[in-house]
C-alpha positions as CSV (number, residue, x, y, z in Angstrom):
1,M,83.0,100.9,116.4
2,T,80.9,98.1,115.7
3,E,81.7,94.4,114.6
4,T,82.1,93.6,111.0
5,N,79.2,92.4,108.9
6,T,78.8,88.6,108.0
7,Y,80.8,88.2,104.7
8,P,79.2,86.0,101.7
9,I,82.3,83.5,101.5
10,G,83.0,81.1,104.0
11,T,81.5,80.0,107.3
12,P,81.6,82.1,110.2
13,G,84.3,81.1,112.5
14,V,86.1,79.3,110.2
15,P,89.5,80.5,108.4
16,W,89.4,80.2,104.5
17,G,90.9,77.4,102.7
18,D,91.9,77.1,99.2
19,E,88.0,76.7,98.2
20,E,87.1,79.9,99.8
21,K,90.2,81.7,98.3
22,A,89.2,80.6,94.9
23,E,85.4,81.7,95.1
24,W,86.6,85.1,96.2
25,L,89.1,85.2,93.2
26,A,86.2,83.9,90.8
27,R,83.9,87.0,92.2
28,Q,86.9,89.4,91.2
29,S,86.6,91.5,87.7
30,V,88.4,94.0,85.6
31,K,86.9,97.6,86.2
32,R,89.7,99.6,84.9
33,S,92.6,99.4,82.6
34,Y,96.2,99.3,83.8
35,R,97.5,99.7,80.3
36,D,95.4,102.6,79.8
37,E,95.6,104.5,83.2
38,V,99.3,103.6,84.0
39,L,101.5,102.0,81.4
40,D,100.6,104.5,78.7
41,K,101.4,107.4,81.2
42,L,104.6,105.9,82.0
43,D,105.8,106.0,78.2
44,S,105.9,109.9,78.8
45,V,108.7,109.7,81.7
46,S,111.7,111.8,81.1
47,G,114.7,110.5,79.9
48,A,116.4,111.6,83.2
49,F,115.1,108.5,84.7
50,E,116.1,104.8,83.7
51,R,113.0,102.5,83.2
52,I,113.5,99.2,84.9
53,H,111.1,95.8,84.2
54,Y,111.6,94.2,87.3
55,G,109.0,91.6,87.1
56,A,105.6,90.6,86.1
57,L,102.6,88.9,88.0
58,S,101.8,85.4,87.1
59,I,98.4,85.7,86.8
60,D,99.0,87.2,83.5
61,A,102.8,88.4,82.9
62,E,101.8,90.1,79.5
63,R,99.0,92.3,81.1
64,Y,100.8,93.0,84.5
65,P,104.4,93.9,84.0
66,L,105.9,95.7,87.2
67,F,108.1,99.0,86.4
68,A,110.3,101.1,88.4
69,F,112.2,104.4,87.5
70,K,115.4,105.1,88.7
71,T,117.7,108.4,88.4
72,R,120.0,107.8,85.4
73,D,122.5,110.1,86.4
74,W,123.0,108.6,89.9
75,H,125.6,110.1,92.4
76,A,126.8,108.1,95.0
77,D,127.3,111.1,97.2
78,R,123.4,112.2,97.3
79,P,121.0,110.7,99.6
80,N,118.4,108.3,98.1
81,A,114.7,108.4,98.2
82,L,112.0,105.6,97.4
83,I,108.7,106.6,96.5
84,T,105.9,103.7,95.8
85,G,102.3,103.6,95.0
86,G,99.8,101.1,94.4
87,V,100.8,98.6,97.2
88,H,97.0,98.5,97.5
89,G,95.9,98.6,93.8
90,Y,92.6,99.9,94.9
91,E,94.2,103.0,96.3
92,T,93.9,105.2,93.0
93,S,95.5,108.7,94.1
94,G,98.7,106.5,95.2
95,V,99.1,105.4,91.9
96,Q,98.2,108.5,90.2
97,G,100.2,110.7,92.7
98,A,103.2,108.6,91.9
99,I,103.1,109.1,88.3
100,R,102.1,112.8,88.4
101,F,105.2,113.4,90.7
102,L,107.7,111.3,88.1
103,L,106.1,113.1,85.3
104,Q,106.0,116.6,86.5
105,K,108.2,117.1,89.7
106,A,110.9,114.3,89.9
107,E,113.4,115.9,87.7
108,S,113.8,119.1,89.5
109,Y,114.6,117.2,92.7
110,A,117.3,115.1,90.7
111,Q,120.0,117.7,91.6
112,W,119.6,116.8,95.4
113,F,118.2,113.2,95.7
114,N,118.7,109.7,93.6
115,L,115.1,108.9,93.1
116,V,113.5,105.2,92.7
117,I,109.9,105.4,92.1
118,A,107.8,102.4,91.9
119,P,104.2,103.9,90.6
120,C,102.1,100.6,90.7
121,V,103.2,97.9,93.1
122,S,99.9,95.9,92.7
123,P,98.5,96.2,88.9
124,W,96.1,93.2,89.4
125,G,94.7,95.0,92.2
126,Y,94.5,98.2,90.3
127,E,92.3,96.9,87.5
128,T,89.9,95.2,90.1
129,I,90.1,97.5,92.9
130,N,91.3,95.3,95.4
131,R,93.3,95.7,98.5
132,W,94.6,92.1,98.3
133,N,96.2,90.2,95.5
134,P,94.9,87.1,93.6
135,A,95.7,84.9,96.5
136,A,93.6,86.9,98.8
137,L,96.7,88.3,100.7
138,D,97.4,91.9,101.5
139,P,100.6,92.9,99.8
140,N,101.1,95.8,102.5
141,R,101.1,93.0,105.2
142,C,103.8,90.9,103.6
143,F,107.0,92.7,103.2
144,Y,109.1,90.2,105.1
145,A,111.8,87.4,104.1
146,D,110.0,84.6,101.8
147,S,107.1,86.8,101.5
148,P,103.9,84.8,100.2
149,A,102.7,87.9,98.1
150,E,104.4,88.2,94.9
151,E,103.9,91.9,94.2
152,S,105.8,92.3,97.8
153,A,108.6,89.8,96.8
154,A,109.3,91.4,93.5
155,L,109.6,94.9,95.0
156,M,112.0,93.5,97.7
157,A,114.2,91.8,95.2
158,F,114.4,94.6,92.9
159,L,115.5,97.2,95.9
160,S,118.0,94.4,97.2
161,G,119.6,94.5,93.9
162,L,120.1,98.1,93.9
163,D,122.3,97.6,97.1
164,V,122.1,101.1,98.3
165,E,120.8,102.9,101.5
166,F,117.8,105.0,101.5
167,L,117.3,108.3,103.5
168,A,113.7,108.3,103.0
169,H,110.5,106.2,101.8
170,L,107.0,107.6,101.0
171,D,104.6,105.0,100.4
172,L,101.4,106.6,98.8
173,H,98.1,105.0,100.1
174,E,94.2,106.0,100.7
175,T,91.6,105.2,103.2
176,T,88.4,104.9,101.5
177,D,85.0,103.9,102.9
178,T,85.1,100.4,101.4
179,D,87.8,99.7,104.0
180,N,84.9,99.3,106.4
181,T,82.3,97.8,103.9
182,E,84.4,95.4,102.1
183,F,88.1,95.0,103.2
184,R,87.5,94.7,106.8
185,P,84.6,92.4,106.4
186,A,86.6,90.0,104.2
187,L,89.6,90.1,106.3
188,A,87.3,89.1,109.4
189,A,85.9,86.2,107.3
190,R,89.2,85.0,105.6
191,D,91.0,84.7,108.9
192,A,87.9,83.9,111.3
193,K,88.9,86.7,113.6
194,H,87.0,89.7,115.0
195,Q,87.7,93.2,113.1
196,E,86.4,96.4,114.4
197,I,85.0,99.2,112.1
198,W,86.7,102.4,112.8
199,Q,85.4,105.8,112.1
200,I,87.1,106.6,108.6
201,P,88.7,109.9,108.9
202,D,87.6,112.8,106.7
203,G,90.8,114.0,105.5
204,F,94.6,113.3,104.8
205,Y,96.9,111.7,107.4
206,T,100.2,110.2,107.5
207,V,101.3,106.8,109.4
208,G,104.8,106.9,110.6
209,D,107.0,104.0,112.0
210,T,106.6,103.7,115.8
211,E,110.4,102.7,116.0
212,K,111.5,105.9,114.4
213,P,108.7,108.5,114.1
214,A,110.5,111.4,112.2
215,E,108.3,114.0,113.5
216,G,109.6,116.8,111.7
217,F,109.4,114.8,108.2
218,Q,105.9,113.5,109.0
219,R,105.1,117.6,110.2
220,A,106.7,118.9,106.7
221,I,104.5,116.3,105.0
222,I,101.3,117.6,106.6
223,E,102.3,121.3,106.2
224,S,102.8,120.8,102.5
225,V,99.6,118.9,102.1
226,E,97.3,121.0,104.2
227,K,97.8,124.1,101.1
228,V,96.3,121.5,98.8
229,T,93.3,119.8,100.8
230,H,92.2,119.4,104.6
231,I,94.0,117.2,107.3
232,A,91.9,114.5,109.1
233,P,90.9,115.5,112.5
234,P,91.0,112.9,115.5
235,D,87.8,111.0,116.4
236,D,86.3,111.5,119.9
237,D,88.7,109.3,121.7
238,G,91.6,111.3,120.1
239,N,92.5,108.6,117.6
240,I,92.7,108.0,113.8
241,I,91.6,104.6,112.6
242,G,92.1,103.6,116.3
243,E,95.6,104.8,116.7
244,P,96.5,107.9,119.1
245,M,97.4,110.9,117.3
246,Q,101.0,111.7,117.5
247,Q,100.8,115.3,116.1
248,P,97.8,117.0,113.8
249,G,97.3,114.2,111.1
250,V,100.0,112.0,112.3
251,I,99.7,108.4,113.8
252,N,102.3,105.5,114.2
253,Y,102.3,101.9,113.2
254,K,105.0,99.3,113.8
255,A,106.3,99.1,110.2
256,S,108.5,95.9,110.2
257,E,106.6,94.0,112.6
258,W,103.5,94.4,110.4
259,G,105.1,93.7,107.1
260,L,104.3,97.1,106.0
261,C,105.9,98.6,102.7
262,M,107.3,101.9,104.5
263,G,109.4,99.5,106.5
264,V,111.2,97.9,103.6
265,T,114.2,100.0,103.1
266,G,114.9,100.7,106.8
267,A,115.4,104.3,106.0
268,A,115.3,106.8,108.7
269,N,112.3,108.9,107.4
270,V,109.4,106.9,106.2
271,T,105.7,107.4,106.0
272,T,102.4,106.2,104.5
273,T,100.4,108.7,103.3
274,E,96.5,108.3,103.5
275,V,94.1,110.2,101.2
276,Y,90.4,110.1,101.8
277,P,88.7,110.0,98.3
278,D,85.1,109.5,99.5
279,S,85.3,112.9,101.3
280,P,82.7,115.6,100.0
281,K,85.2,118.1,99.9
282,V,87.7,116.5,97.2
283,D,87.8,115.1,93.9
284,D,90.0,112.7,92.0
285,E,92.5,115.8,90.7
286,N,92.4,117.0,94.4
287,C,93.5,113.3,95.8
288,T,96.2,113.3,93.2
289,Q,97.5,116.7,94.1
290,A,97.6,115.9,97.9
291,Q,99.8,112.8,97.1
292,V,102.4,115.2,95.2
293,A,102.3,117.7,97.9
294,A,103.1,115.0,100.3
295,V,106.2,113.6,98.5
296,E,107.3,117.4,97.8
297,G,106.8,118.3,101.6
298,G,108.9,115.3,102.7
299,L,111.6,115.4,100.0
300,G,111.7,119.5,100.6
301,Y,112.2,119.0,104.4
302,L,115.3,116.4,104.0
303,K,116.6,119.1,101.2
304,D,116.6,121.8,103.9
305,L,118.4,119.7,106.3
306,G,121.1,119.6,104.4
307,S,122.6,116.7,101.9
308,D,124.7,115.1,104.3
309,H,121.8,114.2,106.8
310,G,121.3,110.7,107.6
311,K,124.5,109.5,106.1
């Protein structure tokens, strides 16, 4: 573990103000197309799902509409499951995995679950390959009342409007080498707070909720994913990204206290999946497959428990 490097924006030891945040935003540029890589694919979603336009980003509402998909034939006696991707826009397989599941697998689970799927929560972040939003805020630390991150606020408002209880929420993410080379140094500079750089784990892992770890649910996800790709080992201290490993490939975070997306529903079974796309052992397709396997593993576990579990 080493301290983050000096970041090119701001004065060391002084938190960013509006000027520094504006400078950071000015340095960002579009690197890929939300239209081509996300929206065009969503045009092929099955009619079994209702397409819901739940908002748009103020930086460019026409370019960055926000969409979710909801089981059209909703049954009140079935458990509800939420799948989210792209809360951190730069985490590509989270978005592409949610889309792949929606296009190829979701309809087959409709006999057991009512599904809600938001494939790309942060489309500006997707296009610019960023963890933060244009206001230099991390949407995955902003899932709380009166959220300052419009991506988080829009999703919460949409879910609140559904007025349903969820049995499960799978939030699809990645851990990348740029966490150490860009995003943690940026965080240290923005907040003028020391940040340590942790060993990036080579492989897939999940993050459960400390308050309700759902061990069997996490284990089922790991067992499903390991058929597709490798699971992250602990570091020399028995940790993964600085947190004690609870079982193979699983750590826990304080979901609600930290404003994480996986804590937004209060569901009994929640997880944040973490794929490592920079591993020499994987490629983009393998990472997407891992995300789909994670969703299938989690939902399959709950299906096998019985339809009245968690009600």
